[in-house]
VMD Tcl script that draws the C-alpha trace (Angstrom):
set ca {
  {-196.74 -114.40 -59.77}
  {-199.23 -112.27 -57.86}
  {-199.87 -109.07 -59.82}
  {-200.58 -107.21 -56.56}
  {-197.24 -108.16 -55.02}
  {-194.30 -108.82 -57.36}
  {-191.74 -111.06 -55.67}
  {-188.91 -109.19 -54.00}
  {-185.53 -108.70 -55.65}
  {-183.62 -107.18 -52.77}
  {-184.54 -107.30 -49.02}
  {-183.02 -105.72 -45.95}
  {-183.55 -107.67 -42.70}
  {-182.91 -105.50 -39.68}
  {-183.57 -105.07 -35.99}
  {-182.27 -103.93 -32.65}
  {-180.21 -106.08 -30.31}
  {-179.44 -105.85 -26.63}
  {-178.18 -108.65 -24.38}
  {-179.20 -111.32 -26.84}
  {-175.95 -113.27 -27.15}
  {-177.85 -116.54 -26.48}
  {-180.32 -116.03 -29.34}
  {-178.77 -113.68 -31.90}
  {-176.81 -116.31 -33.84}
  {-179.81 -118.65 -34.17}
  {-182.11 -115.76 -35.08}
  {-179.81 -114.51 -37.81}
  {-179.40 -118.04 -39.16}
  {-183.15 -118.69 -39.10}
  {-183.91 -115.43 -40.84}
  {-181.17 -116.10 -43.34}
  {-182.66 -119.51 -44.13}
  {-186.20 -118.10 -44.34}
  {-185.08 -115.52 -46.90}
  {-182.73 -117.76 -48.91}
  {-185.12 -117.85 -51.85}
  {-184.86 -114.04 -52.34}
  {-182.19 -113.07 -54.89}
  {-180.43 -110.54 -52.64}
  {-180.67 -110.33 -48.85}
  {-178.70 -108.07 -46.54}
  {-178.83 -107.85 -42.75}
  {-178.41 -104.86 -40.44}
  {-178.30 -105.26 -36.63}
  {-178.27 -102.15 -34.39}
  {-176.91 -102.92 -30.93}
  {-176.85 -100.86 -27.75}
  {-176.43 -101.22 -23.98}
  {-175.41 -104.89 -23.98}
  {-173.64 -106.23 -20.92}
  {-173.17 -109.76 -22.26}
  {-171.23 -110.96 -25.33}
  {-173.76 -109.73 -27.91}
  {-171.25 -107.37 -29.58}
  {-168.58 -110.09 -29.81}
  {-171.06 -112.57 -31.30}
  {-172.30 -110.04 -33.84}
  {-168.80 -109.11 -34.92}
  {-167.94 -112.78 -35.37}
  {-171.03 -113.24 -37.53}
  {-170.19 -110.16 -39.61}
  {-166.67 -111.37 -40.26}
  {-167.97 -114.70 -41.55}
  {-170.83 -113.24 -43.60}
  {-170.18 -109.91 -45.40}
  {-173.91 -109.33 -46.02}
  {-174.34 -108.59 -42.32}
  {-173.63 -105.06 -41.08}
  {-173.46 -104.23 -37.36}
  {-173.95 -100.75 -35.92}
  {-173.13 -100.34 -32.23}
  {-174.66 -97.28 -30.54}
  {-172.89 -97.83 -27.22}
  {-174.45 -96.89 -23.86}
  {-177.67 -95.23 -24.95}
  {-179.15 -95.60 -21.46}
  {-176.95 -92.77 -20.16}
  {-178.76 -90.23 -22.34}
  {-181.98 -92.11 -23.05}
  {-183.21 -93.65 -19.82}
  {-186.55 -94.65 -21.33}
  {-186.62 -98.13 -22.81}
  {-189.13 -97.24 -25.54}
  {-186.95 -94.22 -26.50}
  {-183.94 -96.47 -26.96}
  {-185.81 -99.06 -29.02}
  {-187.33 -96.37 -31.23}
  {-183.84 -94.84 -31.73}
  {-182.38 -98.22 -32.74}
  {-185.19 -98.88 -35.23}
  {-184.85 -95.37 -36.62}
  {-181.15 -96.05 -37.14}
  {-182.24 -98.95 -39.37}
  {-184.53 -96.66 -41.36}
  {-181.81 -93.99 -41.68}
  {-179.41 -96.61 -43.06}
  {-182.07 -97.83 -45.52}
  {-182.43 -94.30 -46.87}
  {-178.86 -93.15 -46.76}
  {-176.49 -96.08 -47.21}
  {-175.66 -96.84 -50.86}
  {-175.57 -100.57 -50.01}
  {-179.29 -100.49 -49.65}
  {-180.16 -98.36 -52.66}
  {-181.83 -101.29 -54.51}
  {-183.78 -102.71 -51.52}
  {-187.43 -103.03 -52.34}
  {-188.70 -104.62 -49.07}
  {-187.64 -104.34 -45.46}
  {-188.13 -106.89 -42.72}
  {-188.03 -105.51 -39.17}
  {-187.45 -108.34 -36.71}
  {-186.94 -108.81 -32.98}
  {-183.74 -110.71 -32.35}
  {-184.54 -112.21 -28.95}
  {-185.72 -115.61 -30.09}
  {-189.08 -114.52 -31.54}
  {-188.25 -115.59 -35.13}
  {-186.96 -119.05 -34.37}
  {-189.80 -120.82 -36.28}
  {-190.11 -118.68 -39.39}
  {-190.24 -120.86 -42.49}
  {-189.46 -119.84 -46.13}
  {-192.92 -120.85 -47.30}
  {-194.54 -118.86 -44.54}
  {-192.67 -115.72 -45.50}
  {-193.21 -116.24 -49.22}
  {-196.93 -116.53 -48.69}
  {-197.11 -112.81 -47.98}
  {-196.57 -112.14 -51.69}
  {-199.39 -114.54 -52.50}
  {-202.07 -112.69 -50.53}
  {-205.05 -111.26 -52.43}
  {-205.18 -108.09 -50.29}
  {-203.22 -104.93 -51.23}
  {-200.84 -104.68 -48.25}
  {-198.12 -102.21 -47.46}
  {-197.10 -104.12 -44.39}
  {-197.60 -107.70 -43.19}
  {-197.03 -108.48 -39.53}
  {-196.53 -111.83 -37.89}
  {-198.77 -114.29 -36.07}
  {-197.86 -116.92 -33.46}
  {-198.87 -120.56 -33.29}
  {-200.43 -120.49 -29.83}
  {-201.77 -116.99 -29.05}
  {-201.18 -113.61 -30.64}
  {-199.12 -111.94 -27.88}
  {-198.10 -108.45 -29.02}
  {-201.13 -106.50 -27.86}
  {-199.12 -103.40 -26.88}
  {-198.25 -102.86 -30.57}
  {-201.83 -103.70 -31.63}
  {-204.48 -101.18 -32.70}
  {-207.75 -102.42 -34.12}
  {-211.07 -100.53 -33.87}
  {-212.85 -103.47 -32.19}
  {-210.22 -105.91 -30.90}
  {-207.84 -103.38 -29.33}
  {-208.70 -99.69 -29.96}
  {-206.48 -98.22 -27.21}
  {-203.17 -98.69 -25.46}
  {-203.57 -101.85 -23.35}
  {-201.44 -100.51 -20.50}
  {-203.61 -97.40 -20.23}
  {-206.65 -99.72 -20.04}
  {-204.78 -101.79 -17.47}
  {-204.14 -98.80 -15.20}
  {-207.83 -97.77 -15.36}
  {-209.01 -101.34 -14.61}
  {-206.49 -101.81 -11.85}
  {-208.12 -98.98 -9.92}
  {-211.48 -100.72 -10.28}
  {-210.73 -104.41 -9.81}
  {-207.07 -104.91 -8.81}
  {-205.00 -107.84 -10.00}
  {-205.34 -110.31 -11.68}
  {-208.65 -109.05 -13.10}
  {-207.09 -105.93 -14.66}
  {-204.41 -107.99 -16.37}
  {-206.91 -110.55 -17.61}
  {-209.28 -107.93 -18.99}
  {-206.76 -105.51 -20.47}
  {-204.00 -107.84 -21.62}
  {-204.67 -111.60 -21.69}
  {-208.27 -111.47 -23.03}
  {-206.86 -109.90 -26.17}
  {-204.19 -112.56 -26.68}
  {-206.37 -114.68 -28.94}
  {-205.53 -117.70 -31.03}
  {-205.59 -116.84 -34.73}
  {-205.59 -119.97 -36.93}
  {-202.90 -119.80 -39.59}
  {-205.60 -120.51 -42.19}
  {-207.63 -117.44 -41.24}
  {-208.01 -114.49 -43.58}
  {-205.65 -111.54 -43.18}
  {-206.75 -109.11 -40.45}
  {-206.46 -105.44 -41.32}
  {-205.20 -103.42 -38.36}
  {-204.09 -99.88 -37.63}
  {-200.95 -101.29 -35.98}
  {-199.39 -104.65 -35.19}
  {-196.03 -106.34 -34.98}
  {-195.67 -109.68 -33.24}
  {-191.89 -109.82 -33.45}
  {-191.64 -109.43 -37.25}
  {-193.04 -107.11 -39.88}
  {-192.54 -107.03 -43.64}
  {-192.78 -103.63 -45.39}
  {-192.76 -102.46 -48.96}
  {-189.99 -99.89 -49.05}
  {-192.15 -97.04 -50.41}
  {-194.54 -97.44 -47.48}
  {-191.78 -96.35 -45.07}
  {-190.81 -93.13 -46.88}
  {-190.56 -90.26 -44.40}
  {-191.77 -92.27 -41.40}
  {-190.16 -92.58 -37.96}
  {-190.58 -94.62 -34.82}
  {-191.56 -92.79 -31.63}
  {-191.13 -94.10 -28.12}
  {-193.43 -91.55 -26.44}
  {-196.80 -89.94 -26.98}
  {-197.12 -86.17 -27.46}
  {-197.65 -85.75 -23.73}
  {-194.52 -87.82 -22.85}
  {-196.09 -91.15 -21.89}
  {-194.24 -94.35 -22.97}
  {-195.56 -95.67 -26.28}
  {-194.92 -98.87 -28.17}
  {-192.68 -97.59 -30.94}
  {-194.51 -99.41 -33.73}
  {-197.78 -97.60 -33.05}
  {-196.57 -94.12 -34.07}
  {-195.02 -95.36 -37.29}
  {-198.05 -97.41 -38.23}
  {-200.61 -94.74 -37.45}
  {-198.64 -92.34 -39.65}
  {-198.61 -94.96 -42.39}
  {-202.38 -95.44 -42.06}
  {-203.01 -91.70 -42.10}
  {-201.68 -91.50 -45.64}
  {-203.57 -94.54 -46.86}
  {-201.18 -97.39 -46.07}
  {-202.68 -100.77 -45.31}
  {-201.36 -103.05 -42.57}
  {-202.40 -106.65 -42.03}
  {-201.73 -109.37 -39.55}
  {-201.08 -112.33 -41.85}
  {-202.19 -115.42 -39.94}
  {-199.93 -117.67 -42.04}
  {-196.82 -115.66 -41.23}
  {-195.87 -117.70 -38.14}
  {-192.56 -116.62 -36.60}
  {-192.93 -118.61 -33.32}
  {-195.03 -121.63 -32.55}
  {-195.11 -120.84 -28.83}
  {-194.21 -117.76 -26.76}
  {-193.51 -117.18 -23.10}
  {-196.20 -114.47 -23.15}
  {-198.90 -116.99 -24.12}
  {-197.51 -119.24 -21.41}
  {-198.33 -116.54 -18.82}
  {-201.81 -116.26 -20.28}
  {-202.38 -119.98 -19.78}
  {-200.91 -119.81 -16.25}
  {-203.28 -117.06 -15.15}
  {-206.27 -118.80 -16.73}
  {-205.42 -122.04 -14.97}
  {-204.80 -120.33 -11.64}
  {-208.09 -118.42 -11.79}
  {-209.97 -121.59 -12.65}
  {-208.40 -123.53 -9.85}
  {-209.08 -120.80 -7.28}
  {-212.69 -120.53 -8.47}
  {-213.21 -124.30 -8.32}
  {-211.64 -124.37 -4.86}
  {-213.97 -121.68 -3.60}
  {-216.95 -123.58 -4.99}
  {-215.80 -126.83 -3.38}
  {-215.02 -128.64 -6.65}
  {-211.38 -129.24 -5.93}
  {-208.29 -128.06 -7.78}
  {-208.86 -129.36 -11.22}
}
mol new
graphics top color blue
foreach p $ca { graphics top sphere $p radius 0.5 }
foreach p [lrange $ca 0 end-1] q [lrange $ca 1 end] { graphics top cylinder $p $q radius 0.2 }
display resetview
């Protein structure tokens, strides 16, 4: 056993859900299998604004598996038109349940997951390896097999020090598309080998994050900056965690998806730019 990170005894897996009827059952089953080695695992899914059969599917799952709790928030969009506000509210509902629901009184770790297909490749050994790391983490966030995609949630003093969409807006005025997208977004979607050392960040997510319960005490997600601009909800929580000494790492071995559609777009734009450049230089479309 790693003295830095005693193995978990009780874990809460949670996340928001909206219009994910096609993926929610598989995601819950994959996460359930990936955590099967943990003595006690409970699930909490917070749903809102679905227009498909997400609610029906979740209720069916909850009836067949009592460890799953479903909270439905209804039509949040009517009073929260901002997407980031709604996501932050759903994730905060998870944190409020962790703190106030007696069912979760003994939980020592929380896994926050996206339930839109992003955790389809998570393996038990990959998750367990977090507790084997030699770095003193308060949060471990996921990596992907092709390219790390979640650069909006990312903050790193060198790799990604600012909000990528703010950078995109500034670059768009200078260069237009697709240069602004390539510079601000895709250039930061790098391949991180799963054998690489953990990367300490000020914020990250990648579709899944593992937290020690104490690290979340008193923290909240925020969907907007102080001046009202949309903000990736993970950033506010993570910066607050960092401000009081918490340590957050991207764990390269914590692979939750081998490939993502986001990395596919990266490859598409790279290929298109190369083909256009070769065509202009008379080398053909290769």
